[in-house]
C-alpha positions as CSV (number, residue, x, y, z in Angstrom):
1,M,21.8,42.9,-15.8
2,E,24.3,40.4,-15.9
3,I,22.7,36.9,-14.6
4,V,24.2,33.5,-14.0
5,H,22.7,30.8,-12.8
6,L,25.0,28.1,-11.1
7,Y,23.4,24.6,-11.2
8,D,25.7,21.4,-10.0
9,G,23.2,18.6,-10.1
10,H,22.4,15.2,-11.6
11,E,20.6,16.6,-14.9
12,Q,21.4,19.0,-17.8
13,V,19.5,22.0,-17.9
14,Y,18.5,22.3,-21.2
15,G,16.3,19.5,-22.7
16,G,17.1,17.4,-19.2
17,R,14.7,15.6,-16.7
18,G,13.3,16.5,-13.4
19,S,11.8,19.8,-11.6
20,V,14.9,21.8,-11.0
21,P,16.8,21.6,-13.7
22,G,13.2,22.8,-15.5
23,V,13.1,25.5,-12.8
24,V,16.4,26.9,-13.7
25,W,15.7,26.7,-17.7
26,H,12.6,28.7,-17.2
27,L,13.7,30.9,-15.0
28,A,16.8,31.8,-17.3
29,R,14.5,32.2,-20.3
30,E,11.9,34.6,-18.8
31,A,15.1,37.2,-17.7
32,A,16.5,36.6,-20.8
33,G,13.1,37.1,-23.0
34,A,13.2,40.1,-20.8
35,G,16.3,41.8,-21.8
36,H,19.0,40.9,-19.5
37,D,22.0,38.8,-20.4
38,V,22.0,34.9,-18.9
39,T,24.3,32.2,-18.5
40,V,24.0,28.8,-17.0
41,L,26.9,27.4,-15.9
42,E,26.6,23.8,-15.4
43,R,29.1,20.4,-15.6
44,Q,30.2,18.8,-19.1
45,W,27.4,16.3,-20.0
46,G,28.2,13.5,-22.5
47,G,28.0,14.6,-25.6
48,L,27.3,18.6,-25.1
49,E,29.0,21.2,-26.3
50,E,31.7,23.1,-24.1
51,R,29.5,26.4,-24.8
52,A,25.7,26.7,-26.1
53,T,23.0,29.3,-26.5
54,H,19.2,28.2,-26.2
55,E,16.6,30.9,-26.6
56,G,19.1,33.5,-25.8
57,V,20.2,32.2,-22.7
58,D,24.3,31.0,-23.0
59,F,25.2,27.8,-21.9
60,E,29.2,26.9,-19.6
61,R,29.5,23.7,-19.3
62,L,32.5,22.5,-16.4
63,D,34.8,19.7,-17.6
64,L,35.3,18.0,-14.2
65,W,37.5,14.8,-13.4
66,T,34.8,13.9,-10.6
67,G,31.3,12.8,-10.6
68,A,29.6,11.4,-14.2
69,D,28.7,12.7,-17.3
70,E,25.8,10.8,-17.5
71,P,22.7,12.1,-16.0
72,W,20.7,10.9,-13.1
73,T,24.2,8.5,-12.4
74,R,25.1,9.9,-9.1
75,V,21.7,11.2,-7.1
76,P,22.7,13.3,-4.2
77,Y,19.9,12.1,-2.1
78,E,20.9,8.7,-2.8
79,Q,24.5,9.6,-2.1
80,V,23.9,10.9,1.4
81,T,22.7,7.5,2.5
82,S,26.2,6.1,2.9
83,P,29.3,7.2,4.1
84,V,31.2,6.5,0.5
85,G,28.4,8.1,-1.1
86,V,28.7,11.0,0.9
87,G,32.8,11.3,0.4
88,Q,32.0,11.2,-3.4
89,L,29.3,13.9,-3.5
90,V,31.3,16.1,-1.1
91,T,34.6,15.8,-3.1
92,D,32.6,16.3,-6.6
93,R,31.0,19.5,-5.4
94,T,34.0,21.0,-4.3
95,N,35.7,20.1,-7.7
96,F,32.9,21.9,-9.1
97,A,32.8,25.0,-7.1
98,F,36.8,25.6,-7.6
99,E,36.4,25.2,-11.2
100,A,33.4,27.4,-10.8
101,L,35.5,30.3,-8.7
102,R,38.2,29.7,-11.4
103,R,35.6,30.8,-13.9
104,F,34.3,33.7,-11.9
105,R,37.4,35.5,-11.2
106,S,38.0,36.3,-14.7
107,R,34.1,37.9,-15.1
108,S,31.9,40.2,-13.6
109,F,28.1,39.5,-13.6
110,D,25.4,41.4,-11.3
111,V,23.3,38.3,-9.9
112,L,24.7,34.8,-8.8
113,H,21.6,32.7,-9.0
114,V,22.7,29.1,-7.2
115,H,20.1,26.2,-7.1
116,L,21.8,23.4,-4.9
117,P,23.6,24.2,-1.3
118,F,26.6,21.9,-1.9
119,A,28.7,23.3,-4.7
120,A,27.1,26.8,-3.2
121,G,27.8,26.6,0.3
122,V,31.8,25.3,-0.7
123,L,31.9,28.3,-3.1
124,L,30.6,31.0,-1.0
125,T,33.1,29.9,1.9
126,V,35.9,29.9,-0.2
127,A,35.0,33.3,-1.9
128,P,32.8,35.7,0.6
129,W,33.0,38.3,-1.7
130,L,30.2,36.7,-3.7
131,R,28.0,36.4,-0.5
132,D,26.9,39.9,-1.5
133,S,25.7,38.7,-5.2
134,T,24.5,35.8,-4.3
135,V,20.3,34.7,-4.7
136,Y,19.6,31.3,-3.6
137,T,16.5,29.4,-4.3
138,A,15.8,26.6,-1.6
139,H,14.2,23.9,-3.4
140,L,13.5,21.9,-0.7
141,G,10.9,19.0,-1.1
142,E,13.4,15.7,-0.6
143,L,15.9,14.7,2.3
144,R,17.1,18.0,2.8
145,L,13.1,19.3,4.0
146,D,13.5,17.1,6.8
147,A,17.0,18.1,8.1
148,L,15.7,21.4,7.9
149,T,12.1,21.0,10.2
150,E,12.7,18.3,11.9
151,D,14.5,19.4,15.5
152,Q,11.2,22.0,15.6
153,Q,8.7,19.2,15.0
154,G,10.3,16.6,16.9
155,R,9.6,14.4,14.0
156,S,10.0,13.9,10.3
157,D,6.6,15.5,9.6
158,S,5.8,17.6,6.2
159,A,6.8,21.2,5.6
160,G,3.3,21.7,5.2
161,G,2.5,22.0,8.9
162,G,-0.3,19.1,9.1
163,A,0.0,16.2,11.2
164,A,0.4,13.2,9.6
165,G,-3.1,11.4,9.2
166,E,-3.9,8.0,10.3
167,A,-3.8,4.7,8.6
168,G,-6.4,2.9,8.0
169,E,-6.4,-0.3,10.2
170,G,-3.5,-2.9,8.8
171,E,-2.1,0.1,6.8
172,E,0.8,1.7,7.4
173,S,2.5,4.7,6.0
174,S,5.9,5.2,4.7
175,G,7.8,6.9,7.1
176,L,10.6,9.9,6.3
177,D,14.0,9.1,7.5
178,T,16.7,11.8,7.1
179,P,20.1,10.8,6.6
180,A,21.8,11.8,9.9
181,I,24.9,13.8,8.3
182,L,21.7,15.9,7.0
183,S,19.9,16.0,10.5
184,A,23.2,17.3,11.6
185,A,23.9,20.4,10.1
186,S,21.2,21.2,7.3
187,P,23.5,23.0,4.5
188,D,20.2,24.5,3.5
189,V,20.3,26.9,6.4
190,Y,23.9,27.3,6.2
191,L,23.6,28.3,2.8
192,A,20.7,30.9,3.9
193,G,22.6,32.7,6.0
194,R,25.6,33.5,3.7
195,V,23.8,35.0,0.6
196,A,22.2,38.4,-0.1
197,H,18.3,36.8,-0.2
198,T,16.7,33.2,0.0
199,T,13.7,32.7,-2.1
200,V,11.7,29.2,-1.0
201,L,8.4,27.7,-2.4
202,N,5.8,28.6,0.6
203,A,5.1,30.4,3.4
204,T,6.1,27.4,6.1
205,I,9.4,26.7,4.8
206,A,10.2,30.1,5.3
207,D,9.1,30.1,9.0
208,A,11.4,27.2,9.3
209,F,14.5,29.0,8.2
210,A,13.5,32.3,10.5
211,E,13.2,29.8,13.2
212,R,17.0,28.8,12.4
213,G,18.1,31.6,12.6
214,V,17.8,33.2,8.9
215,D,17.0,36.6,8.8
216,R,13.5,37.3,8.1
217,D,14.0,40.1,6.1
218,S,16.0,37.9,3.3
219,L,13.4,35.4,2.9
220,S,10.8,35.5,0.2
221,V,8.0,33.1,-1.0
222,L,8.4,32.5,-4.8
223,P,6.4,29.8,-6.4
224,N,7.9,27.2,-9.1
225,G,6.0,28.0,-12.2
226,V,4.1,26.3,-15.0
227,D,4.4,26.2,-18.9
228,V,0.5,27.1,-19.0
229,N,0.5,27.4,-22.7
230,R,1.8,23.7,-23.3
231,F,-1.3,22.7,-20.8
232,T,-4.0,24.5,-21.4
233,N,-6.7,23.4,-24.2
234,V,-4.8,20.1,-24.9
235,P,-6.7,18.8,-28.7
236,E,-9.4,16.1,-28.0
237,R,-7.5,14.2,-30.9
238,E,-4.0,14.2,-28.3
239,R,-6.0,13.2,-25.4
240,E,-7.9,10.4,-27.2
241,R,-4.3,9.1,-28.8
242,V,-2.8,9.6,-24.9
243,R,-5.9,7.0,-24.1
244,D,-5.2,4.6,-26.9
245,A,-1.8,4.6,-25.6
246,Y,-1.9,4.0,-22.2
247,D,-4.7,1.8,-22.7
248,L,-7.3,3.9,-20.8
249,G,-11.1,2.4,-20.2
250,E,-14.6,4.0,-20.1
251,G,-14.0,4.4,-16.0
252,P,-12.3,7.2,-14.3
253,T,-9.0,7.4,-14.7
254,L,-7.0,8.7,-11.9
255,L,-3.1,9.9,-12.2
256,F,-0.3,10.2,-10.2
257,V,2.5,11.8,-12.0
258,G,6.1,11.6,-10.1
259,T,9.4,10.1,-9.2
260,V,8.2,6.8,-7.4
261,M,10.3,7.2,-3.9
262,P,8.5,7.0,-0.5
263,R,8.1,10.6,-0.4
264,K,5.9,10.9,-3.0
265,G,3.4,8.5,-0.9
266,V,2.6,6.3,-3.5
267,T,1.4,3.3,-1.7
268,D,-1.2,5.8,0.1
269,L,-2.7,5.6,-3.2
270,V,-2.9,2.4,-3.8
271,R,-4.1,1.2,-0.7
272,A,-6.8,4.7,-0.6
273,V,-7.7,3.0,-4.5
274,G,-7.8,-0.2,-2.9
275,R,-10.0,0.3,0.2
276,L,-12.2,2.1,-2.4
277,A,-12.4,-0.9,-5.0
278,D,-13.2,-3.2,-1.7
279,E,-16.0,-1.2,-0.1
280,G,-17.6,0.0,-3.8
281,T,-18.4,3.3,-5.6
282,T,-20.7,4.3,-8.4
283,W,-18.1,3.7,-10.5
284,D,-17.8,-0.3,-12.2
285,S,-14.2,0.3,-13.6
286,F,-11.4,2.4,-13.2
287,D,-7.4,2.8,-13.9
288,L,-4.9,4.0,-11.9
289,V,-1.7,5.2,-13.6
290,V,1.3,5.4,-11.6
291,A,3.3,7.6,-14.0
292,G,7.0,8.6,-13.5
293,E,10.5,7.8,-13.0
294,D,11.1,4.4,-11.6
295,E,14.2,3.8,-11.5
296,L,16.0,5.2,-8.6
297,D,14.4,3.8,-5.7
298,G,13.9,-0.2,-7.0
299,G,12.6,-1.1,-3.0
300,Y,10.3,1.0,-3.1
301,V,8.5,0.4,-6.3
302,E,8.6,-3.2,-5.5
303,E,6.7,-2.3,-2.6
304,V,4.5,-0.3,-4.2
305,R,3.8,-3.1,-6.9
306,E,3.6,-5.7,-4.2
307,T,0.9,-3.7,-2.5
308,V,-1.2,-3.5,-5.8
309,H,-1.5,-6.9,-5.7
310,E,-1.8,-6.8,-1.8
311,V,-5.2,-4.8,-2.3
312,G,-6.5,-6.4,-5.2
313,I,-6.3,-3.7,-8.3
314,A,-3.3,-5.2,-10.1
315,E,-5.9,-5.4,-13.4
316,S,-7.0,-1.6,-13.0
317,V,-3.0,-0.2,-12.5
318,S,-0.3,0.7,-14.7
319,F,3.2,1.7,-14.6
320,P,4.5,3.3,-17.7
321,G,7.4,5.1,-16.0
322,F,9.1,8.5,-17.4
323,V,6.4,10.0,-19.5
324,P,8.0,11.4,-22.7
325,E,6.9,15.1,-22.8
326,E,4.6,15.1,-25.9
327,D,2.1,12.7,-23.8
328,L,2.3,14.6,-20.7
329,A,-0.2,17.4,-21.0
330,P,-2.3,15.0,-23.1
331,L,-2.1,12.5,-20.1
332,Y,-3.3,15.0,-17.6
333,A,-6.0,16.1,-19.9
334,A,-7.2,12.7,-20.2
335,A,-7.2,11.8,-16.3
336,D,-10.5,12.6,-14.1
337,V,-8.8,13.4,-11.1
338,C,-4.6,14.0,-10.4
339,V,-3.8,12.8,-7.2
340,V,-0.7,14.1,-5.3
341,P,-0.4,12.0,-2.4
342,S,2.9,13.1,-0.9
343,L,4.0,13.1,2.7
344,E,6.5,15.6,1.6
345,E,6.9,18.8,-1.0
346,G,8.9,21.7,-1.6
347,F,5.9,23.3,-4.1
348,G,4.0,20.5,-5.9
349,M,4.4,21.4,-9.3
350,T,2.1,18.1,-10.9
351,A,-0.9,20.4,-9.2
352,V,-0.4,23.0,-11.0
353,E,-0.3,21.1,-14.0
354,A,-2.7,19.2,-13.6
355,L,-4.9,22.4,-12.9
356,A,-3.7,24.2,-16.5
357,C,-5.3,21.5,-18.3
358,G,-8.4,21.6,-16.5
359,T,-8.3,18.5,-13.9
360,P,-9.2,18.1,-10.6
361,V,-6.8,17.9,-8.2
362,V,-6.9,15.7,-4.5
363,G,-3.6,16.6,-2.5
364,T,-2.3,16.2,0.8
365,R,-1.6,19.6,3.1
366,V,2.5,19.7,2.4
367,G,4.0,22.2,0.3
368,A,1.9,24.9,-1.3
369,I,-0.7,22.0,-1.9
370,P,-3.2,23.6,0.1
371,E,-2.3,27.0,-1.1
372,I,-2.9,25.8,-4.8
373,V,-5.9,23.8,-4.4
374,D,-9.2,25.6,-3.4
375,E,-11.4,22.7,-1.9
376,D,-15.0,22.4,-3.4
377,V,-13.7,24.2,-6.4
378,H,-10.9,22.1,-8.2
379,G,-10.0,19.3,-6.0
380,Y,-9.8,18.4,-1.9
381,V,-7.0,18.1,0.6
382,V,-6.2,16.0,3.0
383,D,-3.7,15.1,5.6
384,P,-0.5,13.0,4.7
385,G,-0.2,9.7,5.3
386,D,-4.3,9.1,5.4
387,P,-5.0,6.6,2.8
388,R,-8.8,6.5,4.3
389,G,-9.1,9.9,4.3
390,L,-7.9,9.9,0.7
391,A,-9.7,7.1,-0.8
392,D,-12.8,9.4,0.6
393,A,-11.7,12.8,-1.5
394,I,-11.0,10.8,-4.8
395,D,-14.9,9.4,-4.4
396,R,-15.8,12.5,-3.6
397,T,-14.2,14.4,-6.4
398,V,-15.2,11.5,-9.3
399,D,-19.0,12.0,-7.8
400,E,-19.2,15.5,-7.6
401,L,-16.5,17.5,-9.1
402,V,-15.9,15.7,-12.7
403,G,-17.5,17.1,-14.7
404,R,-19.4,19.7,-13.1
405,G,-19.6,22.8,-15.1
406,G,-16.9,25.8,-14.7
407,V,-14.4,23.1,-12.4
408,A,-12.0,23.1,-15.6
409,T,-12.7,26.4,-16.1
410,A,-12.1,27.7,-12.5
411,A,-8.9,25.2,-12.5
412,R,-7.4,26.6,-15.5
413,E,-8.0,30.1,-14.0
414,R,-5.8,29.1,-10.8
415,A,-2.8,27.6,-12.5
416,R,-2.2,30.8,-14.3
417,A,-1.5,32.8,-11.6
418,Y,2.1,30.4,-11.3
419,S,3.0,31.1,-15.4
420,W,6.2,31.1,-16.0
421,Q,6.1,34.9,-16.7
422,S,4.2,35.6,-13.7
423,V,7.1,33.7,-11.5
424,G,9.6,35.1,-14.0
425,E,9.3,38.7,-13.2
426,Q,8.8,38.2,-9.4
427,C,12.3,36.5,-9.8
428,V,13.6,39.5,-11.6
429,A,12.2,41.5,-8.9
430,V,14.6,39.7,-6.4
431,Y,17.5,39.7,-8.6
432,E,16.8,43.9,-9.2
433,T,16.5,44.7,-5.5
434,V,20.2,42.6,-4.8
435,A,21.8,44.4,-7.4
436,G,20.4,47.5,-6.1
437,R,22.2,47.2,-3.0
438,R,25.7,46.9,-4.4
439,R,25.0,49.8,-6.4
């Protein structure tokens, strides 16, 4: 088969940062490794060649007069919060769509795989002849998830189906505010109703699409994957290197990995750890590492830092920012507990990455996290927005799971179900079904 991935996001696909471009790259690489012809069509990033080939995947880049040629300069979930930003987003993605269409008129392919609803929505509106060959992966988990589910729930609960837990006395959990333009019309629903097939990250999102009128037979669950080999069996010397580099002490290390923004529930995590420090635990000291992109929402990052001081744990918390690739797996492996306190997730890739390193996970009942984490086997799951429940789960994990025989082995075994090889095979099966209908 000849497969084209269309990616109009704010980050380059090969060697870029961020979960969605990572998914695009791994799916493309797996399909190419299986013998298919695969092309990724993205914008022309500064310093990159117009055409390139990496591990059997061809890259073609569009030189646009809109947008930015520097990654992370214009981020969609920031742009949609203002009229000017929305205008810039619409103009840029429309430009992207028409440039892509110009390429498609002179080439043939079996499957077009799109990953964001903005340019693809324009493209399939002006070129309906592409619809029967298009697969859409809805990488929901940020602002657009609210727009998909809010009218069923009457509020912006997570896609995981669980109501937000009660915050402790004097504790306020960060709310989820959907921009009005996304609440009025979900671009994801619009696109899913116009493609041959849509893959989503968990069954609850599939239900939400179906409730909004998308044909149930055109929906399937395709989880994100993890490079299991990268995260399994991290050498002890690498763990020690990271422990020294990040100044980790002898007590338990609690790790958060992800973009520091309200939907990730970082203030809930800080309040939970503050509660543990205030009420006392069986451990005398600890380290909380908040690792991840911290430049997208400066106001929230400042709120997190203020909360750290408010609850009195400033000396035990570090903010290393974006973690280099060579440090990520060793950092997971060096941690005693990985905490995923999200208020909203489409999937929960950090939970799988941590399990692949043999590290127990405490997560919230959002996205696919309840499906990933087997309670009392390699972690625990609590309601989102519940610092008290989060604190109890962290304390229980440290006391009952950390160091317990078989926990690391069970965690790694669980992660293997989400290997990129397995996910890639499932994705190719979707391609074959879509391509077969057109023959």
